[in-house]
N, C-alpha and C positions, 0 to 999 in steps of 0.2 A: 690383411692389414691396410688401414686407410692410408692413402697417399694422395696429395694434391695433384690433380691431373688437369683441371680446367677452371676457368673463370667465366661466368655467364653474366652478361650485362643487360640491363634495361636500356632503352634508348633515350626517351624524353626525360630530361633532367639529370641524366648520367653521362651520356655521350655528347649530346647537344641539348639546348633548351628551346625546343619547338612548342613547348606547352602554351606559350603566349599566342602562337599562331592558331593552335587548337581553340583557345579561348575566343579569339576574334571570330573564328569561323562559326563556332557554336553560338556565340552571342548574336551574330547576324542572322543565323537560321532561326534561333529562338524568337528574335524580334519579328521575323517574317510571319510567324504564327502566333504573334501577340503574347509571347512569354518573355519575361525579363530575367536575365541571369547576371550575376556579378562575379568578380574574381574569386570571392570566398566560396561561392557555390561551385565554381570551376574546379576548385581544389578537390571536391568530392568525385570528380570525373577522372582523376589521375589514375592511370593503370587500368582503366576500365575500357572494354571494347566499344567500338563505335555505336553498335545497336543498343548495348546496355546503357551507354551514355545518353542516347536519345530517349530511351525509356525513362531515365531519371529526370530529364528536362521536361518531358511531357507530363510526368507525375507532378512535378513542381508547379506546372501551370494548370493542373487539374484537367488535362486533356489526354490522359492515358487511354481513354476509350474512344477517342475521336477519329482515329486513323486505322485503316486496314494495314496488314503486313506489307502489302505492295506499296501503299502510300508512305509507310515508314521507311521502306527501303529507298524510295525516291528522295525523301528528306535527307537520309543519311548520305546518299550519293551527292546531293546538292551541297551539303556541308563539306564533303570531301573535296569536291571540285574547287570550292573557295579556298580550302586549306592548301591544296596543291598549288593554286595560284600564288598564295602568300609565300610558299616555299621556294619560289623561283629565285629569290635573292640569297638563298642559303649557300655558304661556301666553307672551305676549310677554316676560315677565320672564326666560324661559329662553333668549332669544337670547344667544349668546356675545358677550363684550365687543368693541365696535368694529364689529360686523358691520352693524348697521342704518345708521350713518353711512357706512360703506364702500359699501353698496348704493346709498344716496342719491347719493353722490359719483360712482359709476360711471354711474348714470342721468343725472346732471346733465352728464356729459361726453359724452353721446349714444353711449355704448357699450352693447352688448347684454349681457344676463345670462341664463344658463341654469343648470339644476340637473342634475347627472349623478350621481344616487344609485341604488344597486341596491335601495333600500327601496321596496317596493310601497305603503308607507304614506306616502311622501313628500308627496303632495298634502294628506293629512290633517294631517301635521305642520306644513306651511307655513301651512295655514289656522289651526291652533291658535296659531301664532306671529304671525298677522296679517301674513304676508309674501307671500301669494300674488301680489299685484299687483306685487311687486318683481322678479318673474321673467318674462322674455319667453317662455321655453320650458322645459318639464319633460320630460326624457327618460323615456319610459314603461318602467319596469323590467320590466313584464310582457311586453314585446316584445323584451327583450334576450336574445339567445341565449347569449352568452359573458360570463361574469362577469369583473370586474377580476382580474388585471392585463391581460386582453385590452382593447384600446383601444375596443371597439365602442361602449360607452355614451358616451364623449367624442366619438367621430365622429358618433354619432346626434345628440348635443346641438348640435354645430357645424352639422350639416346642417339641424337644426330651426331654427337661427337664420339660416341662409342665409349662413354665413361659412366661409371656408377654415380648416382646423385650424391652419395656420401663422400665422393672424391672431388666435389666441386664446391666453389664458393660463388654465391650470387650477389650482385650489387644493384640496389634499387633506391629510388627516392620517394616511393609512395608506400603507404601502409599496406595496401592491397598486395603490392609486389613483395614486400617483406614477408607477409603472411604466406604468400605462395611459395617463396623460397624455403621457408621453414617447414611448410607442409610437404615439400618435395624431399626433405631430409638433408638439406644443404646448410652450410654456414651462411649467414646473411650479414652483409655490410650495408648500412643505411647512409644515405647522403641527405643532409638537411637537418630539420629539427622536429621534435615531437613524435618521432617514430619509436614504436615500442616493439620489443621482441628481437631486436638486432643483436648480433654478437659483437658488433662494433658500430659506432655511429660517428660520422665526421660531418663537419659543418658545410664543407663544400668539396668539390672534386679535386682541388689542388692538394688536399690532404691524403689522397689515396696513393698508396705505394705498393710495390710488389712485396716488400718486407712486411707490411701490415697484413696483406692478404695471407701470406704464409703463416704469420703469427696467429691470425684469427682461425685458420684451419686447424691449428694445433690445440685450440681451446677445448 
């Protein structure tokens, strides 16, 4: 019998909004190699791994064959260094509305909590937000072979918690993430607009509640 045991969160756009920092870092890197990107293009990078994001940027500039794997790894590292520099100002004040009380409510209900973020900086971000102790398990992005929309990271998160995917609800703000949650066999709650395939869609994180999560699980 299915029973709600866990809630699995994405990071960017759900716990905090560091997406703009990603955009600034990618925009600078792209400009360094004579490629121009805007915020609309940056939306296509949501939920995508660092190397896959770089490949999309290079393809946009018609430079997908101009760099060796080693050179691409250097470019990705350069982007990440700039992103980390931008993150230095992150604090608990940057937790998105409603998220801290939601995490507390989930914990009080004796449900498990995991993070399924493709960001290798996720542990650092959680520490800056003072939320590390709110999570029972963090999926290690460095060990994930397939990026979202592949379900791997959500399956790893469920396994890390010791729960069956069917007994978990995932929360995402990107289409790739929603697709990954559904492919993992979980119920999906989307945050934002224009997301398809969700079991529930809210306009922003302040609308997320434990009661909603429990209701979605029963659908």
